[in-house]
N, C-alpha and C positions, 0 to 999 in steps of 0.2 A: 502494499502500501504506500501511497507517496505521503512525504511528508504535506502538512498544511503547507500552505501557499502563507508568505507575511508582505505584503505591503508597503513599500515604502511609504514612509509619509510624504502630502504634498507638500509645493513648493508656500503656500500659506504657512502650514505647520513647523516645517524646519525654521522657516525667518523669526516665528512665534520663538518657535524654541530659542533660536542664537542670540534674539534681541535678551531673553528670558534669561541665556550666560553669560551674556557680554555687561549686562547691567548689575548681574552678583558678582561679575568680579572685577568692572572699570567703576559702579556706583562708590564703591566704601574707600576705593581708593580717591576718587575727584573727590569728596566730603571732607575725607580726612586732613588733603591738603590745604582746601578753602579754609575750615573750621579751623585750624591749628594757630591763627592768633586769637582764639578765645580762650579765656580761663579755662579750668575746669567745671568752675562751677556752671557756666551758662552753656556749656557742651551738651546738642538738643538728643534728645530720645533716640530709641531704637524707631519709634513709632511716625514721628514725625520727618525722620528721613527716608523711611518705606515711602512716605506717600509720590516722591520727587518722581521714583523712578515708576512708581505705579501708573502718576498721570501721564508720565511719559508714554507708556504704552498703553493706556485706555487714546491717546490721540494718536498714534501711530494707528489706531483702529478707524478712529472715528474720522480721520481723514483719508480713509481707506489704502492704507499700504499693506494691508495683507490681499489688497485683492487684485485677480486678474490682471487690470490694465496696469496699475502699478508695478504686479512685478514682470510685464511684458517692457514699459518702458521707464528703463534705466532715468531718465534724465528726470523723468516726472516725477518717479522716488526721490531717487536725492535732494529736489528740491521743496519736497513737502518736509522732510526732517528737521528740517532746522524749524520751522512752522512749529511742530509736535513739540520742540523742548521747547522753546520759548512759552508757549499755552499750556502746557506741561509744569511748568514752572512759577507760571502767572498762578495756576490755580493751588497750587500744593504752597504757596510763600502766602496767597492769598488766607488759605484754611488755617496756615500755621500762625500767621498775624489775629484772625478776627477768634478762631475758636480755642477755646478753655483747653486746662492741663488735659490727658496726655500729648494730645493734636499741638499745644501751642508750644513755640521753641523762638528762642532768640538767631539772631543773627539769620533770618529769612532775603533781607536782599543779597547777601554775600552767597545763600547757599539759590537764589533765583539767577544770579550770573552762572553761578558753577552747574547748574543744571543745563541750562540755555548754551552754555557755551560746551560744557565735560559731555552731555548727552549726544550730543549730534555726530560727533566723528563714532559714537558707538554705534547710532544706529545707520551710519553711510557704511561703517564697516562690515556688516551684518546683511547687509544689501550687495556689495559688491562680493561678496563670496559668495551668496546666493546665486548672484548674475553670474559669477564665472561658474559656478557646477552646473548652470541652470547650460550657459554652450556648450560646458562637456557632455551635453545628454543627459543631469540628470534630473531626478522629479518626472523620467516617462515612464509610461504604464504601457505593459504589454496586455495588449488584448483582445484576446478571440472572440468574432463576431459570427453567431453561427446564422449561414443566410448572405445572399450576396446582393440582394435585389435594389428595388427603390426604395424600399423601408432604411436598409443598410446603408443605402446612399445617401441619404437626406437625414440620418444620425451622426455621420462623418462629419455632413456639411456645419450639424451645428455645433458639435466637438468644437471644431476651428475656431467657428465664431466666437461661442460661448461656453465651452468647457472649461471648469474650474481646475482641473489635470492642463499643465500646460503643453502636453503632447502625447501622441499615443504611436505606438510601433502595433498594426493591426494587421493580423490575419484572419480572412473570412474566409469558412467553413461553407461550403453551397452543396444541395444536392438537385439536379432537375424537378424534384419533386414539392422544392419549395418555392418554385419558380423559376422566372426567368433569370439571367444576370444583369443588373442594371448596365447598359454598356457604357457609362459614364465611371463605371469602376473598372468594366473590362478595357477601356482603354485607357486608363491611371497605370502608367508604366510602374509605380508607388504602391498600388496594390495588390498583395500577393493572396491568391483565391485557390484553395487546396479543394481537393474531395472530401466531401462526406465520407465520402466507402473506407478513408482510410482510418476512421472513429474518432470522436470528439477526444478522447481523455486521452488517448494519442498523441494527437496534436497539440491538445493543453500543455502535455508532459514535454512536446519539443520542443514549442516555444517558450516555456515558461508562463505561463502567460498569468498575470494577475486578478484579472478575475474572465467570466465569459460572459456575453451577451445575446440574449436569443431576440435577435430580428429578423425573419424569413417575412414574406410576402406572406405562404404559405405555411400553416401549421399543420394539415392535418398529413397525417401518414409521419413526422417528424417522431425520432425514437427519442423519446422522454425516459425510456431506461438508461439509454446510454449518457444524458442530460444526468441524471440521477447519480450516476456511476462517476461522472465530475465532480458534482457537490459531496459525496465522501469521502469520496479522494481530496480533499482539501477545499477545490477553486469554488470559488464565488459563483453564482450563478444565477446574473439579473435579468428580469423581464426588460423587454426595449424599453417600456415605459419609465418603469420604476429608478430604472439608469438612468433616461433622457431627463427626469425628473429632480434625481439629485445633483446630475452635473451640472445642468443651465440654469437653476435655481426657480423654475417656473413651469407649471404646466401646458403641454404644447395643445393648443387649441385647436390647430390646423389638424394636427393629424392625431386627435381625440379617441380613444378607445373608452365606449361605457363602462365593456365589460368590466377591465382593469380600474376605471373611475370606482365603480358598485365595491369593487371587493377588495380593493387595497386600504392602509391604515389612514386615517386622518376623518375631517369633518366631526368631530368631535368636542363639549367644550364641559367639564363639570363645573361643581359650582365652586370651587375652588379655585380653579381658572377664573370664573367671572370675578371670584371677590375682590384678587391678586389683582386683576388687569383691573378693575374699576379703583383700586385704593393709587395703584401706579397713574393712572388717569388724573383723580384726583391731585395727588400730591405732585407730579408735574406740571400740570397745566397753572398752579395756584403760583411754586416756585415759578417759575419761566414768566407769570401773569405779573409777579411782584417786581420780578428782574428787571422787565421791559417796560415798565409802566412810564418811564418818565420817554423813551423812544416815539411809544406808542400815542403820546400826547403830542409830541413835536409834530408827528407824522398826521395827524386829525389836522390840527392846527393849519398847516401847509397844505393841505389839500380844502380845507373849510376857505383858505385867505387865494387858492387860485380863481375860482371862478365864482364864489360868493354859495356853492352848493352845497349839501350836504356833505360831511364828514365819514359817515358810515352809509351804509346799506346792508338790504335785507333782500334775501331773496330764496327762493322755494327749490329744497333739494331734498333727496331722496336716502333716506338712513336704514339702520337694522327691520327686516323687515317690510321693508316697502314705504316707511311711514317716512311723511311729510314733514319735514321742520322749516327755519328759518333761519339760513347761517347770517351771520353776522359779521361785514367783511369791510374794513377800508375802500372808499369809492377812489376807484382808479381809473375810470371813465365818464368821458364826458356825460353831462345828466340829458337825459329820457335816450342813452347809448341805445334803446330797446324800444323804443316807443313803432317798428315796425316789427315787434318778436322777437322770441328768441333767436338769436343766429350763433353757432359756434365762433368759441374766439380764436383767435390766428396771431401764430408769429408777428410782428408788428402791423399788429391791427392799430385802423388807422384814431377808433374812439379815443382810445386809451392817450390819458394825460399824459404831459412831460412829469409831472410828480408820480406821476399812475407808473411811468418806466422806473421809476428809481424804485416806487415801492414793492414793485413786482422783481426787478431782481434782485433787493433785497431780504425778498419777501415779509416785508414789516405788515404787506395786506394782511397777510393771513391771521395777525398776531390778535386780532377781537375774537375771531373761534377758540382762542381759549375760553370763552366766558360759554360757548355754546357746549364746550365740554363739562364743565363744571354744574352746568345746565342739564348733562345725562344724554342731549341728539346726536355729541359726537362722543368716540372716543380720540385719545393721544395718536393710536396708531390703528389703520386700518385704512379701507380703499378708499379713495378720494369720493366726496357726495358729488353725484350729478344731478342735475337739472329733471326734473317730473319728465318733461316733454323730450332730454335725449335719454332717457333712460328706457324708455315706453319704444322709441327707434330703436336703439342698438339690443334691446331684446328681443325684440322683432329679426332681426338680423343676424344676433351673435348667442348661439346654443349656448347654455348655463351662464348667460350673465345676471340673474339672479342672483345665484349664488353666492355672489359678494355682498350680497342683501345679508348672507349670515350672522353677519357682527357688523358693529355700528360703523357710519363713516369714519375716518380719520382726518388729524391734520396734518400728518403726513404716513408715509406708507411702504412696503415692499416693491410698488410699481414705479416709485417717483424717486428712490434712489437706485433707482434699475433705468429707468426708462427717461429718455429726454422731455423736454413739451411736446404734444400734439395733440390735434382736433379734428382728428378724421377718422374714416372707419377702420383702415387697418392697424393705426395708432390707437383703436379704444381695443381692439382685440387684443394685439402687442399687452397692453395694461393689463386685461381680462388674466394674460396668462399669469403674471406676477401678482391678482388679487388671487387668484384663485389656488394659488401656491401658496401665500399667506393663510385664507381662510382653512386650505386643509391641513397646513404647519402649523398652527396657530401655538404661540408657548409665550407667556407671559416676558423670558429671555428672549424670545426672538423678538419682541415688543421692544425690550431694552435695547438690545442692539441692532434696532432698525432707526432708532430715537438717536442713539449714537452719532451715529453714518447719515443720518440729516446735515451734522455740520458740513461734511464734504459737498453736500447738493448747494449748503446758503454759502458757502465761500468761493464753489464752483460752479454755476450752474448750471454748464452742460457736462459735470462729469456723471449724471447719470446714465451715461451710458454704459455699459459693459465691456 
């Protein structure tokens, strides 16, 4: 019997582990040198010192430095490390200055400078090491795909564009009973297609497969006992949709299989989940409303002064269960912008005012929705709320569109941090694929991770693209 396959860590996990290791080795030396002039009585304790590397790691994640795009683009990744170090140092220093013991510490200005200047090279070093390993072929996974038809080709195409794994070495195992070989795979010199008559397990052992994906166009007559032999021999075996959902972080609605969706895990919410989510909503929205109140007041005054119209506007939107509520936003368009009826907003919309463009770019126009969250109409994280007119139109054209209303509409969401702004049917379909993934895989931890990454989208509005 073959030994169970041990899958190498992804580039993102390897980078995180390297960051933690370098911080554990480097931060004590950096902090020790920076604080050496202080007398022993004023030396900070362990807890306040730990806030700095922890805050740095938090902002590395929030700025998207473990995502696919940052792992592939060296300049983008290295350029954001100093921002993460500066923001992390600022947050930790502020906490050390304002919080009571045991978080309070002396020398916060010194520690801020040490974190901003000293942690940046550690972050750069970790990324340079991972980039070097990637260039030498590390983090690639050996994938055995059962089938070489259209479905297999579409899967490979999606993996190249959106896969969380940076590279695959793929072997296709095909039999005529599975359908015809896709001509795009047949014509690709890099595609290795072997006959299924050689045996699934024999091919998996020959290539040292990290995992097996079952993706034939036709499954009737496929040897399930041969696939079970691979599974019991230690090779992970994934169904096409499950593997693709995990790799691209969304439910592929263009190639949706209702049978798979029916029997797969997800779409369940326990009372504990709902209570924790509501608690997170109240705490996060109240805290953010308190912190941003001065900016909100200034923005409201600017809107009012621009044309004398109201600073806020209310509009009907749809939330959980199809319930209609009135969303509150800062006005970014001219007065009576929709006197001729509801119209999709477009990039470069001429109805948007000069102040409105700034508010939309900085997301300040969304801040009043924190009141909707406190009232229970919305959640901090969830699918963005649409207007009833558009919901009816999209539900008629897109299967499962109403399933996004299984949870409350959100201020931010999985679609917002992964997909750029858009207002067409294709954009709605793409956003739905992310919304379904969120609803299917909901957890409070998932909400926290989405909230953190919202900072990246606020700082770089075009960064929602995967």
